[in-house]
C-alpha positions as CSV (number, residue, x, y, z in Angstrom):
1,M,38.6,-45.6,0.0
2,D,35.1,-45.9,1.4
3,S,34.5,-42.3,0.6
4,L,35.5,-42.9,-3.0
5,L,33.5,-46.1,-3.3
6,L,30.4,-44.8,-1.6
7,G,30.5,-41.2,-2.5
8,R,30.4,-40.2,1.1
9,D,28.9,-36.8,1.7
10,Y,30.9,-34.5,4.0
11,G,28.7,-31.5,4.9
12,G,26.9,-31.2,1.5
13,S,29.9,-32.0,-0.7
14,T,31.0,-35.4,-1.9
15,A,34.6,-36.3,-1.1
16,V,36.9,-35.8,-4.0
17,S,40.2,-37.7,-4.0
18,T,43.4,-36.2,-5.3
19,V,44.6,-39.7,-6.0
20,P,44.5,-40.5,-9.7
21,G,41.7,-42.8,-10.7
22,P,37.9,-42.8,-10.9
23,T,36.0,-39.8,-9.5
24,A,34.0,-40.4,-6.3
25,D,30.8,-40.4,-8.5
26,D,32.3,-42.9,-11.0
27,A,33.5,-45.2,-8.2
28,S,30.1,-45.0,-6.4
29,R,28.3,-45.9,-9.6
30,V,30.6,-48.8,-10.3
31,Y,30.2,-50.1,-6.8
32,R,26.4,-49.7,-6.8
33,R,26.2,-51.4,-10.2
34,Y,28.2,-54.3,-8.8
35,L,25.9,-54.6,-5.7
36,S,22.8,-54.4,-7.9
37,A,24.1,-57.2,-10.2
38,V,24.7,-59.4,-7.2
39,L,21.2,-58.8,-5.9
40,L,19.5,-59.2,-9.3
41,H,21.4,-62.5,-9.9
42,A,20.3,-63.8,-6.5
43,H,16.7,-62.9,-7.3
44,A,16.9,-64.6,-10.7
45,G,18.4,-67.7,-9.3
46,A,15.8,-67.9,-6.5
47,K,13.0,-67.5,-9.1
48,L,14.4,-70.3,-11.3
49,C,14.5,-72.6,-8.2
50,D,10.9,-71.6,-7.4
51,L,11.9,-69.7,-4.3
52,G,11.4,-66.2,-3.1
53,A,14.4,-64.0,-2.5
54,S,13.8,-64.1,1.3
55,D,13.6,-67.9,1.1
56,L,17.0,-68.1,-0.6
57,Y,18.5,-65.6,1.7
58,A,17.3,-67.6,4.8
59,L,18.7,-70.8,3.4
60,N,22.0,-69.0,2.9
61,V,22.0,-67.7,6.5
62,L,21.3,-71.2,7.8
63,E,24.0,-72.8,5.6
64,L,26.6,-70.2,6.7
65,D,25.7,-69.9,10.4
66,G,24.1,-73.2,11.1
67,P,20.9,-74.1,12.9
68,M,19.1,-71.4,14.8
69,T,15.8,-70.6,16.4
70,P,13.0,-69.0,14.3
71,G,13.5,-65.8,16.3
72,Q,17.2,-65.7,15.5
73,L,16.5,-66.4,11.8
74,G,13.9,-63.6,11.8
75,A,16.4,-61.2,13.4
76,R,19.0,-62.1,10.7
77,T,16.5,-61.7,7.8
78,G,14.8,-58.7,9.2
79,L,11.4,-60.4,9.3
80,T,8.9,-60.2,12.1
81,T,7.4,-63.3,13.7
82,G,4.5,-64.0,11.3
83,P,6.5,-63.7,8.1
84,T,9.3,-65.8,9.6
85,T,6.9,-68.6,10.6
86,R,5.5,-68.6,7.0
87,L,9.0,-68.6,5.6
88,V,10.0,-71.6,7.7
89,D,6.8,-73.3,6.9
90,R,7.5,-72.9,3.1
91,L,11.1,-74.1,3.5
92,E,10.0,-77.1,5.6
93,R,7.2,-78.1,3.1
94,A,9.8,-77.9,0.3
95,G,12.1,-80.2,2.3
96,Y,14.9,-77.7,2.8
97,V,14.7,-77.3,6.5
98,R,13.3,-79.1,9.5
99,R,12.2,-78.0,12.9
100,V,13.8,-80.0,15.8
101,P,13.4,-79.5,19.5
102,A,16.1,-77.3,21.1
103,P,18.4,-79.5,23.2
104,D,18.4,-77.1,26.1
105,D,14.7,-76.3,26.1
106,R,12.2,-78.7,24.6
107,R,9.6,-75.9,24.4
108,K,11.8,-74.2,21.7
109,V,12.5,-75.3,18.2
110,I,15.6,-75.0,16.1
111,V,15.4,-74.6,12.4
112,E,18.2,-76.6,10.7
113,P,19.0,-76.9,7.0
114,V,18.6,-80.4,5.6
115,A,18.9,-79.8,1.8
116,K,19.4,-77.1,-0.6
117,P,17.3,-76.7,-3.8
118,A,18.5,-79.4,-6.3
119,D,18.7,-76.9,-9.1
120,L,20.5,-74.2,-7.1
121,D,24.0,-75.5,-7.9
122,R,23.1,-75.8,-11.6
123,V,21.5,-72.4,-11.7
124,L,24.5,-70.7,-10.0
125,A,27.2,-72.7,-11.7
126,P,27.7,-70.3,-14.7
127,A,28.2,-67.3,-12.5
128,R,30.5,-69.2,-10.1
129,Q,32.6,-70.4,-13.1
130,N,32.8,-66.8,-14.5
131,L,33.8,-65.5,-11.1
132,A,36.4,-68.2,-10.5
133,R,38.0,-67.3,-13.8
134,L,37.9,-63.6,-12.9
135,L,39.5,-64.3,-9.5
136,D,42.2,-66.5,-11.2
137,S,43.2,-63.4,-13.2
138,Y,44.3,-61.7,-10.0
139,T,47.6,-62.3,-8.2
140,P,47.5,-64.1,-4.8
141,D,48.2,-60.7,-3.1
142,Q,45.4,-59.0,-5.0
143,R,43.0,-61.9,-4.1
144,A,44.1,-61.5,-0.4
145,V,43.1,-57.8,-0.6
146,L,39.8,-58.7,-2.2
147,F,38.9,-61.3,0.4
148,D,40.0,-59.0,3.2
149,Y,37.6,-56.4,1.8
150,F,34.7,-58.9,1.4
151,T,35.2,-60.0,5.0
152,R,35.3,-56.5,6.4
153,A,32.6,-55.2,4.1
154,A,30.2,-58.0,5.1
155,S,30.7,-57.1,8.8
156,A,30.1,-53.4,8.0
157,Y,26.9,-54.1,6.1
158,Q,25.6,-56.5,8.8
159,E,26.2,-53.8,11.5
160,A,24.6,-51.1,9.3
161,A,21.6,-53.4,8.6
162,Q,21.2,-54.0,12.3
163,R,21.3,-50.2,13.1
164,L,18.6,-49.7,10.4
165,R,16.4,-52.5,11.9
166,D,16.8,-50.9,15.3
167,T,15.7,-47.5,14.0
168,P,12.0,-46.9,14.2
169,P,10.3,-45.4,11.2
170,T,8.9,-41.9,11.4
171,R,5.2,-41.2,11.1
172,T,5.6,-40.5,7.3
173,G,7.2,-43.9,6.8
174,A,10.7,-42.4,6.3
175,V,13.4,-43.4,8.7
176,D,15.6,-41.2,10.8
177,T,19.0,-42.8,10.2
178,P,21.0,-43.4,13.3
179,D,24.2,-41.5,13.9
180,T,27.2,-43.2,12.4
181,P,29.6,-44.4,15.0
182,S,32.9,-42.5,14.9
């Protein structure tokens, strides 16, 4: 399935399924178009709320995973120390997060979400309503498969992102991609 969706390359040739349905190229394009639409929607929503995409992503990380140190937030967002500090400063000035002393070490601070942009729910409501209607068109068994996929794909993307962050760039700025675990 992944080879169909992602058009995985096996030794110079893209996998072609004998199962009826979209070609690997078609499936890859549909999947990439979906991911692009999700990202572009997030960017547009962030802009309408006067946030940068990284700001909105950081707020989402904090809402999903709870309070964390600036270092942990930087690791999750892929930002280095300086940009993470500026991001937290912006979010704190806007009233979305606050820094509190870490309970186990008063020298450390924890960034915790205190509010989300007031306009965010309004901005995202139309897409959420459309997606709710779309999900309602699936059977409970189909929705279970979709949510299983979302859960497993999120983990796969998080692991892949971490491998990329752990891979040093080459001198030309390109990266040597790490070996995919078998």
